[in-house]
N, CA, C, O and the ligand as a Tripos MOL2 file, in Angstrom:
@<TRIPOS>MOLECULE
protein
  277   275    70     0     0
PROTEIN
NO_CHARGES

@<TRIPOS>ATOM
      1 N          54.7630   25.2820  -54.9080 N.3       1 MET1
      2 CA         55.1130   24.0790  -54.1140 C.3       1 MET1
      3 C          53.8680   23.7030  -53.2410 C.2       1 MET1
      4 O          53.3120   24.5020  -52.4880 O.2       1 MET1
      5 N          53.5060   22.4480  -53.4160 N.am      2 THR2
      6 CA         52.2940   22.0470  -52.6980 C.3       2 THR2
      7 C          52.6370   21.3220  -51.3850 C.2       2 THR2
      8 O          53.3920   20.3510  -51.3380 O.2       2 THR2
      9 N          52.0590   21.8370  -50.3850 N.am      3 ASN3
     10 CA         52.2900   21.2280  -49.0400 C.3       3 ASN3
     11 C          51.1690   20.2570  -48.7820 C.2       3 ASN3
     12 O          50.0780   20.6200  -48.3420 O.2       3 ASN3
     13 N          51.4740   19.0140  -49.0680 N.am      4 ASN4
     14 CA         50.4610   18.0060  -48.8360 C.3       4 ASN4
     15 C          50.5450   17.5030  -47.4180 C.2       4 ASN4
     16 O          51.3900   16.6860  -47.0510 O.2       4 ASN4
     17 N          49.6250   18.0330  -46.6440 N.am      5 ALA5
     18 CA         49.7230   17.7030  -45.1610 C.3       5 ALA5
     19 C          48.7280   16.6450  -44.8010 C.2       5 ALA5
     20 O          48.5320   16.3580  -43.6200 O.2       5 ALA5
     21 N          48.0830   16.0440  -45.7980 N.am      6 TRP6
     22 CA         47.0900   14.9990  -45.3950 C.3       6 TRP6
     23 C          47.7990   13.7790  -44.7300 C.2       6 TRP6
     24 O          48.7080   13.1600  -45.2830 O.2       6 TRP6
     25 N          47.3470   13.5120  -43.6010 N.am      7 GLN7
     26 CA         47.8720   12.3600  -42.9090 C.3       7 GLN7
     27 C          46.8580   11.2320  -42.9620 C.2       7 GLN7
     28 O          45.8020   11.2620  -42.3290 O.2       7 GLN7
     29 N          47.2380   10.2350  -43.7510 N.am      8 LEU8
     30 CA         46.2630    9.0730  -43.7860 C.3       8 LEU8
     31 C          46.5030    8.0710  -42.6340 C.2       8 LEU8
     32 O          47.4180    7.2470  -42.6490 O.2       8 LEU8
     33 N          45.6590    8.2030  -41.6950 N.am      9 THR9
     34 CA         45.7190    7.3000  -40.5840 C.3       9 THR9
     35 C          44.9640    6.0310  -40.9180 C.2       9 THR9
     36 O          43.9040    6.0800  -41.5420 O.2       9 THR9
     37 N          45.5070    4.8910  -40.5040 N.am     10 GLY10
     38 CA         44.8510    3.6950  -40.8940 C.3      10 GLY10
     39 C          43.6030    3.4170  -40.1630 C.2      10 GLY10
     40 O          43.5830    2.9680  -39.0160 O.2      10 GLY10
     41 N          42.4930    3.7180  -40.9120 N.am     11 ASP11
     42 CA         41.2370    3.4490  -40.2920 C.3      11 ASP11
     43 C          40.3920    2.5860  -41.1570 C.2      11 ASP11
     44 O          39.1930    2.8160  -41.3180 O.2      11 ASP11
     45 N          41.0300    1.5740  -41.7250 N.am     12 HIS12
     46 CA         40.2720    0.7520  -42.6210 C.3      12 HIS12
     47 C          39.3470   -0.2230  -41.9070 C.2      12 HIS12
     48 O          39.6700   -1.3930  -41.7030 O.2      12 HIS12
     49 N          38.2380    0.2800  -41.5540 N.am     13 GLY13
     50 CA         37.2440   -0.5180  -40.9400 C.3      13 GLY13
     51 C          37.5800   -0.8350  -39.4640 C.2      13 GLY13
     52 O          37.0320   -1.7740  -38.8860 O.2      13 GLY13
     53 N          38.4410   -0.0780  -38.8950 N.am     14 LYS14
     54 CA         38.8190   -0.3940  -37.4980 C.3      14 LYS14
     55 C          37.6510    0.0330  -36.5360 C.2      14 LYS14
     56 O          37.0510    1.1030  -36.6450 O.2      14 LYS14
     57 N          37.4170   -0.8390  -35.6640 N.am     15 ARG15
     58 CA         36.2680   -0.6450  -34.6930 C.3      15 ARG15
     59 C          36.8590   -0.4510  -33.2980 C.2      15 ARG15
     60 O          37.9750   -0.8580  -32.9750 O.2      15 ARG15
     61 N          36.0280    0.1960  -32.5100 N.am     16 PRO16
     62 CA         36.4770    0.2550  -31.0410 C.3      16 PRO16
     63 C          36.5530   -1.1490  -30.5150 C.2      16 PRO16
     64 O          35.9000   -2.0740  -30.9970 O.2      16 PRO16
     65 N          37.4150   -1.2680  -29.4630 N.am     17 ASP17
     66 CA         37.5370   -2.5820  -28.8130 C.3      17 ASP17
     67 C          36.2750   -3.0390  -28.3480 C.2      17 ASP17
     68 O          35.4550   -2.2630  -27.8580 O.2      17 ASP17
     69 N          36.0590   -4.3690  -28.4860 N.am     18 GLY18
     70 CA         34.8700   -5.0050  -27.8430 C.3      18 GLY18
     71 C          33.7580   -5.0210  -28.8430 C.2      18 GLY18
     72 O          32.7300   -5.6320  -28.5490 O.2      18 GLY18
     73 N          33.8560   -4.4180  -29.9820 N.am     19 TYR19
     74 CA         32.7610   -4.4740  -30.9580 C.3      19 TYR19
     75 C          33.0790   -5.3850  -32.0800 C.2      19 TYR19
     76 O          33.9970   -5.1320  -32.8590 O.2      19 TYR19
     77 N          32.3250   -6.4570  -32.1790 N.am     20 GLU20
     78 CA         32.6120   -7.4550  -33.2190 C.3      20 GLU20
     79 C          31.4230   -7.4450  -34.1750 C.2      20 GLU20
     80 O          30.2770   -7.6970  -33.8030 O.2      20 GLU20
     81 N          31.7730   -7.1280  -35.4710 N.am     21 GLU21
     82 CA         30.7180   -7.0180  -36.4410 C.3      21 GLU21
     83 C          30.3230   -8.3770  -36.9370 C.2      21 GLU21
     84 O          31.1640   -9.1430  -37.4070 O.2      21 GLU21
     85 N          29.0520   -8.6850  -36.8390 N.am     22 VAL22
     86 CA         28.6200   -9.9760  -37.3340 C.3      22 VAL22
     87 C          27.7220   -9.7370  -38.5650 C.2      22 VAL22
     88 O          26.7090   -9.0410  -38.4920 O.2      22 VAL22
     89 N          28.1280  -10.3310  -39.6810 N.am     23 ILE23
     90 CA         27.3820  -10.1920  -40.9270 C.3      23 ILE23
     91 C          26.9410  -11.6020  -41.3540 C.2      23 ILE23
     92 O          27.7680  -12.5100  -41.4350 O.2      23 ILE23
     93 N          25.6980  -11.7770  -41.6130 N.am     24 ILE24
     94 CA         25.1860  -13.0330  -42.1360 C.3      24 ILE24
     95 C          24.6880  -12.7720  -43.5580 C.2      24 ILE24
     96 O          23.9190  -11.8570  -43.8540 O.2      24 ILE24
     97 N          25.2150  -13.6930  -44.4360 N.am     25 TYR25
     98 CA         24.8520  -13.5520  -45.8390 C.3      25 TYR25
     99 C          23.7200  -14.5670  -46.1990 C.2      25 TYR25
    100 O          23.8090  -15.7650  -45.9300 O.2      25 TYR25
    101 N          22.6780  -14.0150  -46.8080 N.am     26 SER26
    102 CA         21.5300  -14.8170  -47.1740 C.3      26 SER26
    103 C          21.3110  -14.8310  -48.6680 C.2      26 SER26
    104 O          21.6100  -13.8700  -49.3760 O.2      26 SER26
    105 N          20.7710  -15.9670  -49.1330 N.am     27 LYS27
    106 CA         20.4560  -16.0580  -50.5710 C.3      27 LYS27
    107 C          19.1360  -15.4230  -50.8500 C.2      27 LYS27
    108 O          18.8770  -15.0470  -51.9930 O.2      27 LYS27
    109 N          18.3140  -15.2870  -49.9030 N.am     28 THR28
    110 CA         16.9920  -14.6620  -50.1260 C.3      28 THR28
    111 C          16.9860  -13.3250  -49.3800 C.2      28 THR28
    112 O          17.8440  -13.0880  -48.5300 O.2      28 THR28
    113 N          16.0330  -12.4570  -49.6910 N.am     29 ASN29
    114 CA         15.9640  -11.1980  -48.9820 C.3      29 ASN29
    115 C          14.9980  -11.2800  -47.7760 C.2      29 ASN29
    116 O          14.6400  -10.2670  -47.1750 O.2      29 ASN29
    117 N          14.6080  -12.4780  -47.4600 N.am     30 ARG30
    118 CA         13.7970  -12.6990  -46.2890 C.3      30 ARG30
    119 C          14.6620  -13.4100  -45.2700 C.2      30 ARG30
    120 O          15.0750  -14.5480  -45.4950 O.2      30 ARG30
    121 N          14.9420  -12.7630  -44.1610 N.am     31 VAL31
    122 CA         15.7220  -13.4010  -43.1530 C.3      31 VAL31
    123 C          15.0430  -13.3610  -41.7850 C.2      31 VAL31
    124 O          14.2280  -12.4710  -41.5420 O.2      31 VAL31
    125 N          15.3420  -14.2680  -40.9140 N.am     32 SER32
    126 CA         14.8780  -14.2460  -39.5560 C.3      32 SER32
    127 C          16.0750  -14.2800  -38.6040 C.2      32 SER32
    128 O          17.1150  -14.8660  -38.9040 O.2      32 SER32
    129 N          15.9000  -13.6470  -37.4690 N.am     33 CYS33
    130 CA         17.0130  -13.6350  -36.5140 C.3      33 CYS33
    131 C          16.4680  -13.9110  -35.0880 C.2      33 CYS33
    132 O          15.4110  -13.4200  -34.6890 O.2      33 CYS33
    133 N          17.2150  -14.6860  -34.3830 N.am     34 MET34
    134 CA         16.9010  -14.9610  -32.9650 C.3      34 MET34
    135 C          18.1200  -14.6030  -32.0530 C.2      34 MET34
    136 O          18.1910  -14.9410  -30.8710 O.2      34 MET34
    137 N          19.0570  -13.8960  -32.7090 N.am     35 GLY35
    138 CA         20.2970  -13.6150  -31.9990 C.3      35 GLY35
    139 C          21.3010  -14.7700  -32.1500 C.2      35 GLY35
    140 O          20.9510  -15.8950  -32.5080 O.2      35 GLY35
    141 N          22.5070  -14.4450  -31.8720 N.am     36 GLU36
    142 CA         23.6110  -15.4350  -32.0470 C.3      36 GLU36
    143 C          23.3660  -16.6610  -31.1860 C.2      36 GLU36
    144 O          23.7160  -17.7750  -31.5760 O.2      36 GLU36
    145 N          22.7670  -16.4650  -30.0200 N.am     37 HIS37
    146 CA         22.5620  -17.5350  -29.0610 C.3      37 HIS37
    147 C          21.0280  -17.6970  -28.7880 C.2      37 HIS37
    148 O          20.5920  -18.1010  -27.7100 O.2      37 HIS37
    149 N          20.2980  -17.3690  -29.7870 N.am     38 MET38
    150 CA         18.8520  -17.4640  -29.6090 C.3      38 MET38
    151 C          18.3400  -16.6580  -28.3310 C.2      38 MET38
    152 O          17.4780  -17.1000  -27.5710 O.2      38 MET38
    153 N          18.9340  -15.4980  -28.1910 N.am     39 ASP39
    154 CA         18.6500  -14.7830  -26.9450 C.3      39 ASP39
    155 C          17.6840  -13.6230  -27.1690 C.2      39 ASP39
    156 O          17.6050  -12.7140  -26.3430 O.2      39 ASP39
    157 N          16.9600  -13.6490  -28.2650 N.am     40 HIS40
    158 CA         15.8210  -12.6660  -28.3890 C.3      40 HIS40
    159 C          14.7890  -13.2900  -29.2280 C.2      40 HIS40
    160 O          15.0540  -14.2590  -29.9390 O.2      40 HIS40
    161 N          13.4840  -12.7030  -29.1590 N.am     41 PRO41
    162 CA         12.3870  -13.2950  -29.9180 C.3      41 PRO41
    163 C          12.7300  -13.3660  -31.4290 C.2      41 PRO41
    164 O          13.5250  -12.5740  -31.9340 O.2      41 PRO41
    165 N          12.1270  -14.3050  -32.1060 N.am     42 LYS42
    166 CA         12.4090  -14.4280  -33.5200 C.3      42 LYS42
    167 C          11.7100  -13.2540  -34.2910 C.2      42 LYS42
    168 O          10.5130  -12.9980  -34.1570 O.2      42 LYS42
    169 N          12.5050  -12.6130  -35.0520 N.am     43 VAL43
    170 CA         12.0510  -11.5010  -35.8580 C.3      43 VAL43
    171 C          12.4460  -11.7090  -37.3080 C.2      43 VAL43
    172 O          13.4740  -12.3010  -37.6340 O.2      43 VAL43
    173 N          11.5650  -11.1840  -38.1650 N.am     44 TYR44
    174 CA         11.8820  -11.2980  -39.6350 C.3      44 TYR44
    175 C          12.2120   -9.9830  -40.1640 C.2      44 TYR44
    176 O          11.6750   -8.9670  -39.7220 O.2      44 TYR44
    177 N          13.1020   -9.9680  -41.1250 N.am     45 TYR45
    178 CA         13.5450   -8.7210  -41.7920 C.3      45 TYR45
    179 C          13.5380   -9.0010  -43.3090 C.2      45 TYR45
    180 O          13.6680  -10.1300  -43.7820 O.2      45 TYR45
    181 N          13.3790   -7.9110  -44.0030 N.am     46 THR46
    182 CA         13.5650   -7.9590  -45.5510 C.3      46 THR46
    183 C          14.7010   -7.1270  -45.8780 C.2      46 THR46
    184 O          14.7340   -5.9390  -45.5590 O.2      46 THR46
    185 N          15.7280   -7.7660  -46.5640 N.am     47 ILE47
    186 CA         16.8380   -6.9730  -46.9970 C.3      47 ILE47
    187 C          16.5500   -6.1540  -48.1590 C.2      47 ILE47
    188 O          16.0340   -6.6580  -49.1570 O.2      47 ILE47
    189 N          16.8530   -4.9030  -48.0930 N.am     48 PRO48
    190 CA         16.5740   -4.0100  -49.2300 C.3      48 PRO48
    191 C          17.5350   -4.2860  -50.3970 C.2      48 PRO48
    192 O          18.6420   -4.7800  -50.1800 O.2      48 PRO48
    193 N          17.1260   -3.9750  -51.6120 N.am     49 ASP49
    194 CA         17.9940   -4.2080  -52.7780 C.3      49 ASP49
    195 C          19.3700   -3.5630  -52.5930 C.2      49 ASP49
    196 O          19.4780   -2.3590  -52.3600 O.2      49 ASP49
    197 N          20.3920   -4.3650  -52.6990 N.am     50 GLY50
    198 CA         21.7150   -3.8110  -52.7030 C.3      50 GLY50
    199 C          22.1800   -3.3180  -51.3350 C.2      50 GLY50
    200 O          23.2340   -2.6960  -51.2080 O.2      50 GLY50
    201 N          21.3740   -3.6080  -50.3170 N.am     51 GLY51
    202 CA         21.7080   -3.0430  -49.0170 C.3      51 GLY51
    203 C          21.8300   -4.1020  -47.9550 C.2      51 GLY51
    204 O          22.1600   -5.2590  -48.2160 O.2      51 GLY51
    205 N          21.5530   -3.6650  -46.7550 N.am     52 GLU52
    206 CA         21.6220   -4.6030  -45.6260 C.3      52 GLU52
    207 C          20.5860   -4.1920  -44.6150 C.2      52 GLU52
    208 O          20.1110   -3.0570  -44.6360 O.2      52 GLU52
    209 N          20.2410   -5.0660  -43.7610 N.am     53 VAL53
    210 CA         19.3970   -4.7870  -42.6770 C.3      53 VAL53
    211 C          20.0900   -5.1600  -41.3610 C.2      53 VAL53
    212 O          20.8200   -6.1480  -41.2820 O.2      53 VAL53
    213 N          19.8600   -4.3980  -40.4020 N.am     54 VAL54
    214 CA         20.5260   -4.6740  -39.0520 C.3      54 VAL54
    215 C          19.4890   -5.0410  -38.0560 C.2      54 VAL54
    216 O          18.4760   -4.3560  -37.9160 O.2      54 VAL54
    217 N          19.7270   -6.1220  -37.3560 N.am     55 CYS55
    218 CA         18.7310   -6.6250  -36.4050 C.3      55 CYS55
    219 C          18.6500   -5.6170  -35.2050 C.2      55 CYS55
    220 O          19.6540   -5.2520  -34.5940 O.2      55 CYS55
    221 N          17.3940   -5.2010  -34.9190 N.am     56 GLY56
    222 CA         17.2050   -4.2400  -33.9350 C.3      56 GLY56
    223 C          17.5640   -4.7290  -32.4770 C.2      56 GLY56
    224 O          17.7510   -3.9280  -31.5610 O.2      56 GLY56
    225 N          17.6450   -6.0580  -32.3310 N.am     57 TYR57
    226 CA         17.9080   -6.6920  -31.0170 C.3      57 TYR57
    227 C          19.3340   -6.8630  -30.8200 C.2      57 TYR57
    228 O          19.8360   -6.5100  -29.7530 O.2      57 TYR57
    229 N          20.0680   -7.3950  -31.7860 N.am     58 CYS58
    230 CA         21.3810   -7.9130  -31.5110 C.3      58 CYS58
    231 C          22.4740   -7.3020  -32.4610 C.2      58 CYS58
    232 O          23.6490   -7.6630  -32.3900 O.2      58 CYS58
    233 N          22.0200   -6.3400  -33.3700 N.am     59 ASP59
    234 CA         22.9360   -5.7130  -34.2300 C.3      59 ASP59
    235 C          23.6310   -6.5620  -35.2660 C.2      59 ASP59
    236 O          24.5700   -6.1220  -35.9290 O.2      59 ASP59
    237 N          23.1570   -7.7790  -35.3940 N.am     60 ILE60
    238 CA         23.6750   -8.6020  -36.5200 C.3      60 ILE60
    239 C          23.2330   -7.9650  -37.8140 C.2      60 ILE60
    240 O          22.1210   -7.4550  -37.9470 O.2      60 ILE60
    241 N          24.1660   -8.0140  -38.7810 N.am     61 LYS61
    242 CA         23.7520   -7.4680  -40.0940 C.3      61 LYS61
    243 C          23.4590   -8.5840  -41.0690 C.2      61 LYS61
    244 O          24.0930   -9.6390  -41.0700 O.2      61 LYS61
    245 N          22.5290   -8.3220  -41.8500 N.am     62 PHE62
    246 CA         22.1780   -9.3800  -42.9490 C.3      62 PHE62
    247 C          22.3230   -8.7010  -44.3460 C.2      62 PHE62
    248 O          21.8240   -7.6110  -44.6260 O.2      62 PHE62
    249 N          23.0270   -9.4310  -45.1430 N.am     63 ARG63
    250 CA         23.2000   -8.9060  -46.5330 C.3      63 ARG63
    251 C          22.8830  -10.0260  -47.5060 C.2      63 ARG63
    252 O          22.9720  -11.2150  -47.2000 O.2      63 ARG63
    253 N          22.5040   -9.5750  -48.7070 N.am     64 MET64
    254 CA         22.2620  -10.5700  -49.7670 C.3      64 MET64
    255 C          23.5690  -11.1270  -50.2100 C.2      64 MET64
    256 O          24.5510  -10.3980  -50.3530 O.2      64 MET64
    257 N          23.5950  -12.4510  -50.4350 N.am     65 LYS65
    258 CA         24.7700  -13.0840  -50.9150 C.3      65 LYS65
    259 C          24.8360  -12.8530  -52.4180 C.2      65 LYS65
    260 O          23.9650  -13.3150  -53.1550 O.2      65 LYS65
    261 N          25.8500  -12.1500  -52.8720 N.am     66 GLU66
    262 CA         26.0180  -11.8300  -54.2470 C.3      66 GLU66
    263 C          26.5360  -13.0010  -55.0570 C.2      66 GLU66
    264 O          27.5620  -13.5820  -54.7020 O.2      66 GLU66
    265 N          25.8720  -13.3580  -56.1120 N.am     67 GLU67
    266 CA         26.3250  -14.5250  -56.8630 C.3      67 GLU67
    267 C          26.5380  -14.1090  -58.3070 C.2      67 GLU67
    268 O          25.9840  -14.7240  -59.2180 O.2      67 GLU67
    269 N          27.3240  -13.0860  -58.5230 N.am     68 ASP68
    270 CA         27.7050  -12.6410  -59.8410 C.3      68 ASP68
    271 C          28.7000  -13.6060  -60.4220 C.2      68 ASP68
    272 O          29.6520  -14.0180  -59.7600 O.2      68 ASP68
    273 N          28.4810  -13.9500  -61.6230 N.am     69 GLU69
    274 CA         29.4220  -14.8120  -62.3540 C.3      69 GLU69
    275 C          29.9940  -14.1540  -63.5310 C.2      69 GLU69
    276 O          30.7990  -14.7540  -64.2430 O.2      69 GLU69
    277 ZN         19.0010  -10.4800  -33.8610 Zn       70 ZN70
@<TRIPOS>BOND
     1     1     2 1
     2     2     3 1
     3     3     4 2
     4     3     5 am
     5     5     6 1
     6     6     7 1
     7     7     8 2
     8     7     9 am
     9     9    10 1
    10    10    11 1
    11    11    12 2
    12    11    13 am
    13    13    14 1
    14    14    15 1
    15    15    16 2
    16    15    17 am
    17    17    18 1
    18    18    19 1
    19    19    20 2
    20    19    21 am
    21    21    22 1
    22    22    23 1
    23    23    24 2
    24    23    25 am
    25    25    26 1
    26    26    27 1
    27    27    28 2
    28    27    29 am
    29    29    30 1
    30    30    31 1
    31    31    32 2
    32    31    33 am
    33    33    34 1
    34    34    35 1
    35    35    36 2
    36    35    37 am
    37    37    38 1
    38    38    39 1
    39    39    40 2
    40    39    41 am
    41    41    42 1
    42    42    43 1
    43    43    44 2
    44    43    45 am
    45    45    46 1
    46    46    47 1
    47    47    48 2
    48    47    49 am
    49    49    50 1
    50    50    51 1
    51    51    52 2
    52    51    53 am
    53    53    54 1
    54    54    55 1
    55    55    56 2
    56    55    57 am
    57    57    58 1
    58    58    59 1
    59    59    60 2
    60    59    61 am
    61    61    62 1
    62    62    63 1
    63    63    64 2
    64    63    65 am
    65    65    66 1
    66    66    67 1
    67    67    68 2
    68    67    69 am
    69    69    70 1
    70    70    71 1
    71    71    72 2
    72    71    73 am
    73    73    74 1
    74    74    75 1
    75    75    76 2
    76    75    77 am
    77    77    78 1
    78    78    79 1
    79    79    80 2
    80    79    81 am
    81    81    82 1
    82    82    83 1
    83    83    84 2
    84    83    85 am
    85    85    86 1
    86    86    87 1
    87    87    88 2
    88    87    89 am
    89    89    90 1
    90    90    91 1
    91    91    92 2
    92    91    93 am
    93    93    94 1
    94    94    95 1
    95    95    96 2
    96    95    97 am
    97    97    98 1
    98    98    99 1
    99    99   100 2
   100    99   101 am
   101   101   102 1
   102   102   103 1
   103   103   104 2
   104   103   105 am
   105   105   106 1
   106   106   107 1
   107   107   108 2
   108   107   109 am
   109   109   110 1
   110   110   111 1
   111   111   112 2
   112   111   113 am
   113   113   114 1
   114   114   115 1
   115   115   116 2
   116   115   117 am
   117   117   118 1
   118   118   119 1
   119   119   120 2
   120   119   121 am
   121   121   122 1
   122   122   123 1
   123   123   124 2
   124   123   125 am
   125   125   126 1
   126   126   127 1
   127   127   128 2
   128   127   129 am
   129   129   130 1
   130   130   131 1
   131   131   132 2
   132   131   133 am
   133   133   134 1
   134   134   135 1
   135   135   136 2
   136   135   137 am
   137   137   138 1
   138   138   139 1
   139   139   140 2
   140   139   141 am
   141   141   142 1
   142   142   143 1
   143   143   144 2
   144   143   145 am
   145   145   146 1
   146   146   147 1
   147   147   148 2
   148   147   149 am
   149   149   150 1
   150   150   151 1
   151   151   152 2
   152   151   153 am
   153   153   154 1
   154   154   155 1
   155   155   156 2
   156   155   157 am
   157   157   158 1
   158   158   159 1
   159   159   160 2
   160   159   161 am
   161   161   162 1
   162   162   163 1
   163   163   164 2
   164   163   165 am
   165   165   166 1
   166   166   167 1
   167   167   168 2
   168   167   169 am
   169   169   170 1
   170   170   171 1
   171   171   172 2
   172   171   173 am
   173   173   174 1
   174   174   175 1
   175   175   176 2
   176   175   177 am
   177   177   178 1
   178   178   179 1
   179   179   180 2
   180   179   181 am
   181   181   182 1
   182   182   183 1
   183   183   184 2
   184   183   185 am
   185   185   186 1
   186   186   187 1
   187   187   188 2
   188   187   189 am
   189   189   190 1
   190   190   191 1
   191   191   192 2
   192   191   193 am
   193   193   194 1
   194   194   195 1
   195   195   196 2
   196   195   197 am
   197   197   198 1
   198   198   199 1
   199   199   200 2
   200   199   201 am
   201   201   202 1
   202   202   203 1
   203   203   204 2
   204   203   205 am
   205   205   206 1
   206   206   207 1
   207   207   208 2
   208   207   209 am
   209   209   210 1
   210   210   211 1
   211   211   212 2
   212   211   213 am
   213   213   214 1
   214   214   215 1
   215   215   216 2
   216   215   217 am
   217   217   218 1
   218   218   219 1
   219   219   220 2
   220   219   221 am
   221   221   222 1
   222   222   223 1
   223   223   224 2
   224   223   225 am
   225   225   226 1
   226   226   227 1
   227   227   228 2
   228   227   229 am
   229   229   230 1
   230   230   231 1
   231   231   232 2
   232   231   233 am
   233   233   234 1
   234   234   235 1
   235   235   236 2
   236   235   237 am
   237   237   238 1
   238   238   239 1
   239   239   240 2
   240   239   241 am
   241   241   242 1
   242   242   243 1
   243   243   244 2
   244   243   245 am
   245   245   246 1
   246   246   247 1
   247   247   248 2
   248   247   249 am
   249   249   250 1
   250   250   251 1
   251   251   252 2
   252   251   253 am
   253   253   254 1
   254   254   255 1
   255   255   256 2
   256   255   257 am
   257   257   258 1
   258   258   259 1
   259   259   260 2
   260   259   261 am
   261   261   262 1
   262   262   263 1
   263   263   264 2
   264   263   265 am
   265   265   266 1
   266   266   267 1
   267   267   268 2
   268   267   269 am
   269   269   270 1
   270   270   271 1
   271   271   272 2
   272   271   273 am
   273   273   274 1
   274   274   275 1
   275   275   276 2
@<TRIPOS>SUBSTRUCTURE
     1 MET1         2 RESIDUE 1 A MET
     2 THR2         6 RESIDUE 1 A THR
     3 ASN3        10 RESIDUE 1 A ASN
     4 ASN4        14 RESIDUE 1 A ASN
     5 ALA5        18 RESIDUE 1 A ALA
     6 TRP6        22 RESIDUE 1 A TRP
     7 GLN7        26 RESIDUE 1 A GLN
     8 LEU8        30 RESIDUE 1 A LEU
     9 THR9        34 RESIDUE 1 A THR
    10 GLY10       38 RESIDUE 1 A GLY
    11 ASP11       42 RESIDUE 1 A ASP
    12 HIS12       46 RESIDUE 1 A HIS
    13 GLY13       50 RESIDUE 1 A GLY
    14 LYS14       54 RESIDUE 1 A LYS
    15 ARG15       58 RESIDUE 1 A ARG
    16 PRO16       62 RESIDUE 1 A PRO
    17 ASP17       66 RESIDUE 1 A ASP
    18 GLY18       70 RESIDUE 1 A GLY
    19 TYR19       74 RESIDUE 1 A TYR
    20 GLU20       78 RESIDUE 1 A GLU
    21 GLU21       82 RESIDUE 1 A GLU
    22 VAL22       86 RESIDUE 1 A VAL
    23 ILE23       90 RESIDUE 1 A ILE
    24 ILE24       94 RESIDUE 1 A ILE
    25 TYR25       98 RESIDUE 1 A TYR
    26 SER26      102 RESIDUE 1 A SER
    27 LYS27      106 RESIDUE 1 A LYS
    28 THR28      110 RESIDUE 1 A THR
    29 ASN29      114 RESIDUE 1 A ASN
    30 ARG30      118 RESIDUE 1 A ARG
    31 VAL31      122 RESIDUE 1 A VAL
    32 SER32      126 RESIDUE 1 A SER
    33 CYS33      130 RESIDUE 1 A CYS
    34 MET34      134 RESIDUE 1 A MET
    35 GLY35      138 RESIDUE 1 A GLY
    36 GLU36      142 RESIDUE 1 A GLU
    37 HIS37      146 RESIDUE 1 A HIS
    38 MET38      150 RESIDUE 1 A MET
    39 ASP39      154 RESIDUE 1 A ASP
    40 HIS40      158 RESIDUE 1 A HIS
    41 PRO41      162 RESIDUE 1 A PRO
    42 LYS42      166 RESIDUE 1 A LYS
    43 VAL43      170 RESIDUE 1 A VAL
    44 TYR44      174 RESIDUE 1 A TYR
    45 TYR45      178 RESIDUE 1 A TYR
    46 THR46      182 RESIDUE 1 A THR
    47 ILE47      186 RESIDUE 1 A ILE
    48 PRO48      190 RESIDUE 1 A PRO
    49 ASP49      194 RESIDUE 1 A ASP
    50 GLY50      198 RESIDUE 1 A GLY
    51 GLY51      202 RESIDUE 1 A GLY
    52 GLU52      206 RESIDUE 1 A GLU
    53 VAL53      210 RESIDUE 1 A VAL
    54 VAL54      214 RESIDUE 1 A VAL
    55 CYS55      218 RESIDUE 1 A CYS
    56 GLY56      222 RESIDUE 1 A GLY
    57 TYR57      226 RESIDUE 1 A TYR
    58 CYS58      230 RESIDUE 1 A CYS
    59 ASP59      234 RESIDUE 1 A ASP
    60 ILE60      238 RESIDUE 1 A ILE
    61 LYS61      242 RESIDUE 1 A LYS
    62 PHE62      246 RESIDUE 1 A PHE
    63 ARG63      250 RESIDUE 1 A ARG
    64 MET64      254 RESIDUE 1 A MET
    65 LYS65      258 RESIDUE 1 A LYS
    66 GLU66      262 RESIDUE 1 A GLU
    67 GLU67      266 RESIDUE 1 A GLU
    68 ASP68      270 RESIDUE 1 A ASP
    69 GLU69      274 RESIDUE 1 A GLU
    70 ZN70       277 GROUP 0 **** ****
């Protein structure tokens, strides 16, 4: 008899209060960021293949917009 004691608690991407994830999708792998309200100097990032880059100033995430058909 198997005692399956795993408790699946709902943690599907749940974040602590006050943290709002901002993701911007780009068609190119070159992105620039000045913050949501232009509140930091303009910086450029390159999105790695199949990945994402996080702005070091404001934590906005940039991902490539996938256009699979
Ligand atoms: Zn930023």
